[in-house]
C-alpha positions in Angstrom: 63.7 142.8 79.2 65.8 145.9 79.0 64.6 149.7 78.7 64.4 150.7 75.0 65.2 154.1 73.6 63.9 153.8 70.0 61.8 151.0 68.4 61.1 150.9 64.5 58.2 148.6 63.9 57.8 147.8 60.1 54.5 146.2 59.0 54.0 143.7 56.1 51.2 142.0 55.0 49.6 138.6 54.5 52.3 135.7 54.3 52.4 132.7 56.5 55.7 131.6 58.2 55.9 128.5 55.9 53.6 128.6 53.2 52.5 125.3 51.6 52.0 124.2 48.1 52.9 126.4 45.2 52.6 129.8 47.0 55.5 132.0 46.9 56.9 131.9 50.6 59.1 134.4 52.2 61.3 132.3 54.3 63.8 129.9 52.4 62.8 132.1 49.2 66.1 133.5 48.4 65.1 134.2 44.8 62.4 136.8 45.8 63.4 137.9 49.1 67.3 137.5 49.5 67.5 140.5 52.2 64.9 139.3 54.5 66.2 135.9 54.3 69.4 137.3 55.0 68.5 139.2 58.1 66.3 136.2 59.2 69.4 134.3 59.6 71.7 137.1 61.0 69.2 138.7 63.4 66.7 137.3 65.6 63.8 135.3 64.6 60.4 134.5 66.4 59.9 130.8 64.9 56.8 130.4 66.9 54.7 133.5 66.6 51.0 133.8 65.9 48.9 136.4 64.6 45.7 136.5 66.6 42.8 136.5 64.0 41.6 137.9 60.6 41.2 140.1 58.8 44.0 142.7 58.7 42.5 145.6 60.8 42.0 143.4 63.9 45.6 142.5 63.9 46.9 146.0 63.7 44.5 147.1 66.5 45.7 144.0 68.5 49.4 145.0 68.0 49.0 148.5 69.2 46.1 148.2 71.6 45.8 144.5 72.9 42.2 144.0 71.8 40.2 143.9 68.6 37.9 146.5 70.1 34.8 145.0 68.6 36.0 145.0 65.0 36.0 142.1 62.8 35.9 143.7 59.3 38.2 145.9 57.3 36.2 148.9 57.5 37.3 152.6 57.4 36.8 154.8 60.2 33.5 156.9 60.5 35.5 160.1 60.9 34.8 162.2 64.0 31.8 159.9 65.0 31.3 157.2 67.5 28.5 155.6 65.5 29.1 152.5 63.5 27.2 153.4 60.2 27.3 152.9 56.6 29.9 150.0 56.8 32.2 152.3 58.8 33.6 152.0 62.4 32.9 154.8 64.9 35.7 156.1 67.1 36.7 153.3 69.6 35.2 154.4 73.0 37.1 154.6 76.3 35.6 151.1 77.4 33.7 148.4 75.7 33.6 144.7 74.6 35.3 142.6 72.1 33.7 140.5 69.3 34.8 137.2 67.8 37.3 137.6 64.9 36.2 136.2 61.4 38.1 133.1 60.4 36.5 132.6 57.1 36.0 134.7 54.1 32.9 134.8 51.8 35.1 132.8 49.1 35.3 129.8 51.6 39.0 130.1 52.5 39.2 129.4 56.3 42.1 129.5 58.8 42.3 128.5 62.5 42.3 131.7 64.4 44.5 132.0 67.6 41.4 133.0 69.6 41.1 132.1 73.4 40.8 136.0 73.3 38.1 137.3 71.1 35.2 135.6 73.2 31.7 135.5 71.8 29.7 137.6 74.2 32.6 140.0 74.8 35.5 140.5 77.0 35.8 144.1 78.1 38.7 146.4 76.8 40.3 149.7 77.6 40.0 151.9 74.4 43.4 153.3 74.3 46.9 152.4 72.6 50.5 152.4 73.3 50.4 155.6 71.7 48.3 157.2 74.6 50.5 155.4 77.2 53.5 157.0 75.6 52.3 160.5 75.8 51.1 160.0 79.2 54.5 158.7 80.3 56.5 161.7 78.4 57.5 159.7 75.6 56.7 160.2 71.9 55.4 158.1 69.0 55.0 158.3 65.2 53.0 156.6 62.6 54.7 156.8 59.2 52.3 155.7 56.4 53.8 155.5 52.8 51.9 157.1 50.2 49.9 159.3 52.6 50.4 162.7 51.1 49.2 164.9 54.1 50.1 165.1 57.7 47.3 163.8 60.0 45.2 161.6 57.6 42.0 162.7 58.9 39.1 161.7 56.6 41.3 159.8 54.3 40.1 156.2 53.5 43.0 155.8 50.8 45.3 157.7 48.8 48.0 157.2 46.1 50.7 159.5 47.3 49.2 162.7 45.5 45.3 162.4 45.7 43.1 161.1 48.5 40.0 159.2 48.3 40.8 158.5 44.7 43.1 156.6 42.6 45.3 153.6 43.4 44.6 152.3 46.9 48.4 152.6 48.0 47.7 153.9 51.5 44.7 152.5 53.1 43.1 153.5 56.7 42.9 150.0 57.8 46.6 149.7 58.0 46.8 152.9 60.1 45.3 151.8 63.4 45.6 155.0 65.3 43.0 156.7 63.0 40.4 154.6 64.8 40.8 156.1 68.3 39.5 159.3 69.5 42.7 160.4 71.2 44.9 159.9 67.9 42.4 160.2 65.0 44.1 162.8 62.6 47.0 163.1 64.9 49.6 165.4 63.8 52.2 162.4 64.5 50.6 160.2 61.8 53.1 161.3 58.8 53.8 160.3 55.3 56.9 159.0 53.4 57.7 157.8 50.2 60.2 155.1 48.8 62.3 155.0 45.7 63.1 151.2 45.6 65.1 151.5 42.4 67.8 153.8 44.2 66.9 152.2 47.6 66.2 155.6 49.3 63.2 157.1 51.4 61.7 160.6 51.4 59.3 162.4 53.3 58.7 162.8 57.2 60.5 159.6 57.9 63.7 160.4 55.9 63.6 164.0 57.5 63.3 162.8 61.0 66.2 160.3 60.6 68.3 162.9 59.2 67.6 165.6 61.9 67.6 163.0 64.8 63.9 164.0 65.7 63.1 160.4 66.1 60.2 159.2 68.5 60.6 156.3 71.0 58.1 154.3 69.1 57.8 154.5 65.3 55.1 152.6 63.5 56.3 152.3 59.6 53.7 150.8 57.3 54.7 150.7 53.5 52.1 151.1 50.8 50.2 148.1 49.2 52.6 147.7 46.5 55.5 147.6 48.8 54.2 145.5 51.9 53.5 142.5 49.8 49.6 142.9 50.1 48.9 144.0 46.3 46.6 146.2 44.8 46.0 147.6 41.1 48.4 148.0 39.6 50.7 145.7 41.5 49.3 142.0 41.9 52.1 139.6 40.7 52.8 137.5 43.9 56.5 137.2 43.2 56.9 140.7 42.2 55.3 141.8 45.2 57.5 139.9 47.4 60.6 141.1 45.6 59.3 144.8 46.0 58.6 144.2 49.7 62.1 142.8 50.2 63.7 145.9 48.5 61.4 148.1 50.8 62.6 146.2 54.1 66.1 146.7 52.8 65.6 150.5 52.1 64.1 151.1 55.6 66.5 149.1 57.4 69.2 150.8 55.9 67.9 154.2 56.4 67.4 153.5 60.2 70.6 151.7 60.7 72.7 154.4 58.9 71.3 157.2 60.9 72.9 158.7 64.0 69.7 157.9 66.2 70.6 154.0 65.6 73.8 154.4 67.4 72.5 155.9 70.7 71.1 154.1 73.4 69.3 150.8 73.1 67.4 150.5 69.7 65.3 147.9 68.1 63.9 147.1 64.6 61.0 144.6 64.0 60.0 143.3 60.6 56.6 141.3 60.9 53.8 140.4 59.0 50.3 140.9 60.4 48.7 137.7 59.5 48.8 134.7 57.0 47.2 134.5 53.8 43.3 133.5 54.2 43.9 130.7 51.6 46.6 129.1 53.8 45.1 126.9 56.5 47.0 126.3 59.8 47.6 128.2 62.9 48.1 131.7 61.4 51.8 131.7 62.0 53.8 134.7 60.8 57.5 135.5 60.6 58.9 138.1 62.9 62.5 139.4 62.7 64.1 141.5 65.5 67.3 143.4 65.0 69.0 145.4 68.0 71.9 147.3 68.4 72.9 146.0 71.6 72.9 142.1 71.7 74.2 139.1 70.2 72.6 138.0 66.9 71.4 134.6 65.7 68.7 133.9 68.2 66.0 131.7 67.0 63.3 131.6 69.6 60.7 128.6 69.7 58.6 130.1 72.5 55.0 130.7 71.8 54.3 134.5 71.3 51.6 136.4 69.5 50.6 140.1 68.7 49.7 140.6 72.6 53.3 139.4 73.4 54.9 141.9 71.3 52.8 144.6 72.7 53.7 143.4 76.4 57.4 143.4 75.2 57.3 147.1 74.0 55.3 148.1 76.9 57.9 146.6 79.4 60.7 148.0 77.3 59.1 151.6 77.5 58.2 151.3 81.3 54.5 151.1 80.6 51.6 149.2 82.2 49.9 146.4 80.3 46.8 147.1 78.0 44.0 144.6 77.7 45.3 141.2 76.5 48.8 142.1 76.9 48.1 141.8 80.7 47.0 138.3 80.6 49.0 136.0 82.8 49.7 133.6 79.8 51.3 136.1 77.7 55.0 135.9 77.5 57.4 138.9 77.2 59.9 138.1 74.3 62.7 138.6 76.5 64.9 135.9 74.8 64.7 137.9 71.7 65.2 141.5 73.1 67.4 140.8 76.3 70.9 141.8 76.2 73.7 138.9 75.7 
């Protein structure tokens, strides 16, 4: 596993690696997702990668911190407080216990969670994320959230790009995991951006940082719910969501790879989904595509990976210690996908 200079992690929503029946899939769906299928073939693909559980928030927390931190529902933060009240999560404390992740919705949809990890009765965790580790090691991080209209995001449960806590749920706090930790809640490193899919261009802090070269070591990029394949009002058509998500990925990857930053050092772009759809039974397998600027392409890995593997890989690439389940001995580093050839 090489040392990495810049990582751009693009988070998408709620699609299985190989969705059955008449659900529109991502891979092998060139009609709706031509660009994603193109890069899945040209770059590197983790073809045996599992999300850890359900719902979304648990997976976001596990990606950046290696634990679900006692959360098993999609609740907004209880801003500024450590207490869990009124269907809100308190700020995640320095230490605590995990809870079992939900595997079923009230609707009756179930999935087999990849959970030898969230043990009923509680495994202990350390309440920090890769952002804390990077800062402590002298490195940098950014969370770029589409349709977040202000820097920091403190107190914002949702936003539509102009207004906060009102209107269309384009930005949602549950897709912004750093807002759940005392050390990063409302951080000035949580920024907004906007995408123009018709012209395949981006605006806001992400565009400015790419243009000036002021790019962090770790960049966590989250499209809004009309561009990440999740859907919300007014976007709900399954095929249209995939098409817009495909354009969003193409727009973001082009902006990154055309920047001067991409040409310096060892850099990686990760395109991934947080979990499969609740209505899809199976093992919660999701697509993960990795592009680097330093290695041979066309690597298709069949090794068993999950969100803890990704965190462990990033921590090794940045020279950091392992957090929570990323340090479990059975968790493998994704070296076949990231190593130089």
